[in-house]
C-alpha positions in Angstrom: -106.2 -139.8 -63.1 -103.1 -140.9 -61.2 -103.4 -140.7 -57.4 -99.6 -140.9 -56.9 -98.5 -137.7 -58.7 -98.3 -134.5 -56.7 -100.4 -131.6 -57.8 -98.0 -128.6 -58.5 -98.1 -125.1 -59.9 -96.5 -124.5 -63.3 -94.1 -122.0 -61.7 -92.7 -124.9 -59.7 -92.1 -127.3 -62.6 -88.3 -126.8 -62.4 -88.2 -128.6 -59.0 -89.8 -131.7 -60.4 -87.8 -132.5 -63.5 -88.1 -136.2 -64.4 -91.0 -136.7 -62.1 -94.7 -137.4 -62.8 -96.9 -134.6 -61.6 -100.4 -133.3 -61.9 -101.0 -129.8 -63.3 -104.3 -128.0 -63.4 -105.1 -125.0 -65.6 -106.9 -123.5 -68.5 -106.2 -124.2 -72.2 -104.9 -121.4 -74.3 -103.9 -123.2 -77.5 -104.2 -126.7 -79.0 -102.8 -128.2 -82.2 -102.3 -131.7 -83.5 -100.6 -133.5 -86.4 -102.9 -136.6 -86.0 -100.3 -138.5 -84.1 -98.9 -136.0 -81.7 -100.9 -133.3 -79.9 -99.8 -130.1 -78.1 -101.8 -128.3 -75.4 -100.7 -125.0 -73.9 -102.1 -124.3 -70.5 -101.8 -121.6 -67.9 -102.6 -121.8 -64.2 -102.0 -118.3 -62.9 -98.4 -118.9 -62.0 -97.1 -119.5 -65.5 -97.7 -121.2 -68.9 -96.6 -124.7 -70.0 -96.8 -126.9 -73.1 -98.0 -130.5 -72.8 -97.4 -133.1 -75.4 -99.6 -136.2 -76.0 -98.5 -139.0 -78.3 -101.5 -140.9 -79.6 -99.8 -144.3 -79.5 -98.8 -143.8 -75.9 -102.1 -142.7 -74.3 -105.4 -144.4 -73.8 -108.0 -143.9 -76.6 -110.3 -142.0 -74.2 -107.5 -139.6 -73.4 -107.0 -138.8 -77.1 -110.7 -138.4 -77.5 -110.8 -135.9 -74.6 -108.0 -134.0 -76.3 -110.1 -133.7 -79.4 -112.9 -131.9 -77.4 -110.6 -129.2 -76.0 -111.4 -125.6 -76.7 -110.0 -122.3 -75.6 -110.3 -121.8 -71.8 -111.4 -125.4 -71.0 -110.2 -126.2 -67.5 -108.2 -129.4 -67.4 -106.0 -131.6 -65.2 -102.9 -133.2 -66.7 -100.8 -136.1 -65.5 -97.4 -135.7 -67.0 -93.7 -136.1 -66.7 -91.7 -132.9 -66.4 -89.0 -132.5 -69.0 -86.5 -129.6 -69.4 -87.0 -128.0 -72.8 -85.7 -124.5 -73.5 -87.9 -124.1 -76.5 -91.1 -124.5 -74.5 -92.9 -121.7 -72.5 -91.2 -121.5 -69.2 -88.3 -123.8 -70.2 -90.1 -127.0 -69.4 -92.4 -129.4 -71.3 -95.0 -131.9 -70.0 -95.1 -135.4 -71.4 -98.7 -136.1 -70.7 -100.1 -139.5 -70.0 -103.6 -138.6 -68.9 -106.0 -135.6 -69.3 -109.2 -134.9 -67.4 -111.7 -132.1 -68.3 -112.6 -130.3 -65.1 -114.7 -127.5 -66.7 -115.7 -127.4 -70.4 -115.7 -124.2 -72.4 -118.1 -123.7 -75.3 -116.6 -122.9 -78.7 -118.1 -119.4 -78.6 -115.6 -118.1 -76.1 -116.0 -114.3 -76.7 -112.4 -113.2 -76.8 -110.6 -114.8 -79.8 -107.0 -114.2 -81.0 -108.0 -111.2 -83.1 -108.5 -107.5 -82.7 -111.5 -106.5 -80.6 -112.8 -103.0 -79.9 -112.2 -101.4 -76.5 -115.9 -101.3 -75.6 -116.2 -105.0 -76.4 -113.2 -105.8 -74.2 -114.5 -103.7 -71.3 -117.9 -105.4 -71.6 -116.1 -108.7 -71.2 -113.5 -107.5 -68.7 -114.1 -110.5 -66.5 -112.7 -112.7 -69.4 -110.2 -110.1 -70.8 -108.3 -110.4 -67.5 -107.2 -113.8 -68.6 -105.1 -112.5 -71.5 -101.3 -112.4 -71.3 -101.2 -108.6 -71.4 -103.7 -108.2 -68.6 -101.9 -110.7 -66.5 -98.7 -108.9 -66.9 -100.3 -105.6 -65.9 -101.8 -107.2 -62.8 -98.5 -108.5 -61.7 -96.7 -105.2 -62.2 -99.5 -103.5 -60.2 -99.1 -106.1 -57.5 -95.4 -105.5 -57.3 -95.8 -101.8 -57.1 -98.4 -102.2 -54.3 -96.1 -104.5 -52.3 -93.2 -102.0 -52.9 -95.3 -99.2 -51.5 -96.0 -101.2 -48.3 -92.4 -102.2 -48.0 -91.1 -98.6 -48.5 -93.2 -97.3 -45.7 -92.7 -100.3 -43.4 -88.9 -100.0 -43.7 -89.2 -96.3 -42.7 -91.3 -96.9 -39.7 -94.6 -95.5 -41.0 -97.8 -96.7 -39.5 -100.7 -97.7 -41.9 -103.9 -96.0 -40.9 -107.2 -97.0 -42.5 -109.3 -93.8 -43.1 -113.1 -93.6 -43.7 -114.6 -94.0 -47.1 -117.8 -92.3 -46.0 -117.2 -88.8 -44.7 -119.0 -85.5 -44.1 -115.9 -83.4 -44.9 -114.6 -82.9 -48.4 -110.9 -82.5 -49.3 -110.9 -81.4 -52.9 -112.9 -79.2 -55.2 -113.7 -81.9 -57.7 -117.1 -83.8 -58.0 -118.6 -85.7 -55.1 -120.6 -88.9 -54.9 -123.2 -88.2 -52.2 -125.6 -90.5 -50.3 -128.0 -90.0 -47.4 -126.5 -91.3 -44.2 -129.3 -92.4 -41.8 -130.3 -89.4 -39.7 -126.9 -87.7 -40.1 -127.6 -85.9 -43.4 -125.5 -86.2 -46.5 -122.4 -88.3 -46.6 -119.8 -88.3 -49.4 -117.5 -91.0 -50.8 -114.1 -90.0 -49.8 -112.0 -88.1 -52.3 -109.0 -88.4 -50.0 -107.9 -89.8 -46.7 -105.6 -86.9 -46.1 -107.6 -84.9 -43.5 -107.9 -88.0 -41.3 -104.3 -88.7 -42.0 -103.3 -85.4 -40.5 -105.1 -86.3 -37.3 -103.3 -89.6 -37.2 -99.9 -87.9 -37.8 -100.3 -85.9 -34.6 -100.7 -89.3 -32.8 -98.1 -91.4 -34.6 -95.7 -89.0 -36.3 -95.4 -90.9 -39.6 -98.4 -92.5 -41.2 -99.9 -93.4 -44.5 -103.3 -94.5 -45.8 -103.8 -96.7 -48.8 -107.3 -97.2 -50.1 -109.9 -96.4 -52.7 -111.0 -92.8 -53.4 -113.8 -91.4 -55.5 -114.2 -88.5 -57.9 -117.5 -87.7 -59.6 -115.8 -85.9 -62.4 -117.5 -86.2 -65.8 -114.1 -86.8 -67.5 -113.3 -89.2 -70.3 -109.6 -88.6 -70.5 -107.0 -91.4 -70.5 -105.9 -90.3 -67.0 -109.2 -90.4 -65.1 -111.2 -93.0 -63.3 -114.2 -92.5 -61.0 -112.8 -94.9 -58.5 -109.1 -95.2 -58.0 -106.5 -96.0 -55.3 -104.4 -93.5 -53.5 -101.4 -93.7 -51.2 -101.3 -90.8 -48.8 -98.5 -90.4 -46.3 -98.5 -87.6 -43.7 -95.5 -86.7 -41.7 -95.3 -84.5 -38.6 -92.6 -81.8 -38.7 -91.9 -82.3 -42.4 -91.9 -79.0 -44.4 -92.4 -78.7 -48.2 -88.8 -79.5 -49.0 -88.8 -82.6 -46.8 -92.0 -83.6 -48.5 -90.5 -83.5 -51.9 -87.4 -85.5 -50.8 -89.8 -88.2 -49.5 -91.7 -88.2 -52.8 -88.6 -88.6 -55.0 -87.2 -91.4 -52.8 -90.6 -93.1 -52.9 -91.1 -92.9 -56.7 -87.5 -94.0 -57.4 -88.0 -97.0 -55.0 -91.1 -98.3 -56.6 -89.9 -97.9 -60.1 -86.6 -99.7 -59.4 -88.6 -102.5 -57.7 -90.8 -103.0 -60.7 -87.9 -103.0 -63.1 -85.9 -105.3 -60.9 -88.6 -107.9 -60.2 -91.1 -107.6 -63.1 -88.8 -107.3 -66.1 -90.5 -110.3 -67.8 -93.9 -108.7 -67.5 -92.6 -105.4 -68.7 -91.1 -107.1 -71.7 -94.5 -108.8 -72.4 -95.9 -105.2 -72.4 -93.1 -104.1 -74.7 -92.1 -101.5 -72.2 -88.8 -99.7 -72.9 -87.3 -100.3 -69.4 -84.2 -98.2 -70.2 -86.5 -95.1 -69.7 -87.5 -96.4 -66.3 -83.8 -97.1 -65.4 -83.1 -93.4 -65.8 -85.4 -92.5 -62.9 -82.9 -91.3 -60.3 -83.0 -88.7 -57.5 -83.0 -85.8 -57.2 -85.9 -84.8 -59.4 -85.7 -81.3 -61.0 -87.7 -78.6 -59.2 -89.5 -75.9 -61.2 -91.3 -72.9 -59.6 -94.8 -72.5 -61.0 -94.0 -69.0 -62.3 -91.0 -70.3 -64.2 -93.1 -73.2 -65.5 -95.7 -70.7 -66.9 -93.0 -68.8 -68.7 -91.5 -72.0 -70.2 -94.9 -73.1 -71.4 -95.7 -69.7 -72.9 -92.4 -69.9 -74.8 -93.5 -73.3 -76.1 -96.7 -71.9 -77.4 -99.2 -72.6 -74.5 -102.0 -70.1 -73.8 -101.6 -70.5 -70.0 -101.5 -67.4 -67.9 -100.3 -66.9 -64.3 -103.1 -68.2 -62.0 -104.2 -71.1 -64.2 -103.7 -74.7 -63.1 -101.7 -76.9 -65.5 -103.7 -78.9 -68.0 -102.7 -82.2 -69.4 -101.2 -80.7 -72.5 -99.2 -78.2 -70.4 -97.8 -81.0 -68.3 -96.8 -83.0 -71.4 -95.0 -79.9 -72.8 -93.3 -79.2 -69.6 -91.8 -82.7 -69.1 -90.7 -83.1 -72.8 -87.1 -82.1 -72.0 -86.7 -84.5 -69.0 -86.1 -88.2 -68.5 -87.1 -88.3 -64.8 -90.2 -87.0 -63.1 -90.1 -83.3 -62.2 -91.6 -81.1 -59.4 -93.7 -78.0 -60.2 -93.8 -76.0 -56.9 -95.7 -73.2 -55.3 -98.9 -72.9 -57.3 -101.3 -69.9 -56.9 -103.5 -70.2 -53.9 -106.7 -70.0 -56.0 -105.7 -73.1 -58.0 -105.2 -75.4 -55.1 -107.1 -76.8 -52.1 -107.9 -74.9 -49.0 -105.7 -76.8 -46.6 -102.3 -75.9 -48.3 -99.9 -73.7 -46.4 -99.6 -70.1 -47.5 -96.1 -69.4 -48.9 -94.4 -66.8 -46.7 -92.2 -65.7 -49.6 -95.2 -65.0 -51.8 -98.7 -65.0 -50.1 -100.3 -65.3 -53.5 -99.1 -68.9 -53.6 -99.0 -72.0 -51.4 -96.2 -74.4 -50.4 -97.2 -77.3 -52.7 -95.9 -79.4 -55.5 -97.1 -81.6 -58.3 -94.9 -84.5 -59.4 -95.2 -85.0 -63.2 -94.1 -88.2 -64.8 -92.1 -88.1 -68.0 -93.3 -89.4 -71.4 -96.5 -87.4 -71.1 -98.1 -89.4 -68.2 -98.7 -86.2 -66.2 -99.3 -85.7 -62.5 -98.8 -88.8 -60.4 -98.4 -87.0 -57.1 -100.0 -83.9 -55.5 -98.4 -82.8 -52.3 -98.2 -79.8 -49.9 -97.2 -78.5 -46.6 -100.4 -78.1 -44.6 -101.7 -74.9 -43.2 -101.0 -75.0 -39.5 -102.3 -71.6 -38.6 -105.8 -71.8 -37.1 -107.0 -68.4 -38.2 -105.6 -68.7 -41.8 -107.2 -72.2 -42.2 -110.5 -71.0 -40.9 -110.4 -68.0 -43.3 -109.7 -70.4 -46.3 -112.7 -72.6 -45.3 -114.9 -69.5 -45.4 -113.4 -68.4 -48.7 -114.2 -71.8 -50.2 -117.8 -71.6 -48.8 -117.3 -74.9 -47.0 -119.5 -75.8 -44.0 -117.4 -74.9 -40.9 -119.2 -77.3 -38.7 -118.0 -80.2 -40.9 -114.4 -79.2 -40.3 -114.6 -78.5 -36.5 -112.5 -81.6 -35.7 -110.0 -80.6 -38.5 -109.6 -77.1 -37.0 -109.0 -78.8 -33.6 -105.7 -80.1 -35.0 -104.5 -76.4 -35.2 -106.1 -75.5 -31.8 -104.5 -78.2 -29.7 -100.8 -78.3 -30.3 -100.5 -77.2 -33.9 -97.4 -78.4 -35.8 -95.6 -78.2 -39.1 -96.6 -81.1 -41.2 -96.7 -82.2 -44.9 -98.0 -85.0 -47.0 -98.9 -86.1 -50.5 -101.1 -88.4 -52.5 -99.8 -90.7 -55.2 -102.4 -92.1 -57.7 -101.7 -95.8 -58.1 -103.4 -96.3 -61.4 -101.5 -93.4 -63.1 -98.3 -94.7 -61.7 -99.0 -98.2 -63.0 -99.9 -96.8 -66.4 -96.6 -94.9 -66.5 -94.4 -97.9 -65.4 -96.2 -100.2 -67.8 -96.2 -97.7 -70.6 -100.0 -98.0 -71.1 -102.1 -95.5 -73.1 -105.0 -95.5 -70.7 -105.5 -96.0 -66.9 -108.5 -98.3 -67.6 -106.2 -101.3 -68.0 -104.4 -100.7 -64.7 -107.2 -101.9 -62.4 -109.1 -105.2 -62.6 -112.6 -103.6 -63.0 -112.4 -100.0 -64.0 -115.1 -97.5 -63.0 -115.6 -94.6 -65.4 -118.4 -92.2 -65.9 -119.9 -94.5 -68.5 -119.0 -97.8 -67.0 -120.4 -99.5 -63.9 -120.3 -103.2 -64.9 -119.0 -105.8 -64.9 
């Protein structure tokens, strides 16, 4: 191989037109007419086509081309040429080719239809496909947008525990014995700790993995997923919803603005995403029940909304909507009792359009010590595990609100995916622990 050519990424080819460079990557396609050969490679930053002319390369180079298979890792020495017909707009006129890592001809994922279970069993290789790379880049953009949104608004990132003695939701728990301290649980939420941090820092958010031991096989559920949970001192329920709609609009606009190529690869209709503008419609839970009943749902007042109910409710909207003030019994113990109707709590679910369902659950938190303690008793929760949480109402209680956005559900909606299992590199579901 040439020692005089710089090694560059495919994404940077445009800055080296007319120059000899080295490019390293994995083979996706090869074809040959006998005199001219074409090799398409990717390196993580992009895809490029290289051309080898048999009469212009050494015999051993042509022989190495003949041994190339899908996913062989290679290094090319080539001159960069502008070519609008080629992937990325540039072509590589190759003079040398070195095999860095051979790939047997039995590469499991071929350019044909494969079953979902097969692809999940080979997830470590499935990630290399164009579709999965596009999803990963959209997810990355959304994650960066999340961090930028809160940084620009002077929120402090607080890392909350994954192992905890206090539960935040009613759904299933993953439990483990924790030395001599008894049973610990994998965190369902960082919220309770976020409330403590909000009393110190005012505006905070946590961003990390959360766990739900629900035996659910729906397209919206994972056992391990990532949550973004801001908590804001002195924000009431209305302030909370305004923050949510600003947040969702920001990250959707960011994905559309910076990842349009990837969304096109996914065949996503971005015009639907471009309609996501504030303010989002607000529907009281009681009115939502009436609307759903009129549409044929069997829901009655007091029930939580199921996936079918959520889909019915958003059918008439192009933006996400808020459903507000659910019955107390349908929601978590920490939500603030609604002064206007004590049967309900000051909370909201943010439902994405196109049938993607709840992407955010939020509420004003109960700031009255006695009412919070009563709710802990009603839920038969161990008071001793929540002593520190009650202290937040004992020492300088304050109005505060927050919410949790499920990253995978949001990515699924933005990308237009049918199932959340494609939104994370290695999904964990009730029937899948490997790879």
